[in-house]
C-alpha positions, 0 to 999 in steps of 0.5 A: 756722149752718155753718162753712164757710158753705154757699151760700143754695140748699143752706142752704134745704134744711137749715134752716128757721124753721118750728115747730109749736105744741102737745104733742110726742109720742114720737118713735119712736111713730106715733099720730093724736096726732102730727098734733095740732100747728099748723104756723107758718112763721116764728117772729114772729107778727103780730096776724093770726096770733095771731087766727087761732090764737085762733079755731081751734075744735077740742077738742084746741087750747084757747086763753086770752087774757091781758090 
């Protein structure tokens, strides 16, 4: 939120609801491990989104289902 408010067009350029799932690496470093994150476009996940994440078959992304 800005004060005074900025218009929606400019706000979209500087604000985002996107986030990444996975371990954060050193901000100043640069290595292949920095790319080992799952990027999602919104903070609310649907059941389909959760299922797609659960089905990721990669050794760096282990998932567990809690019941």
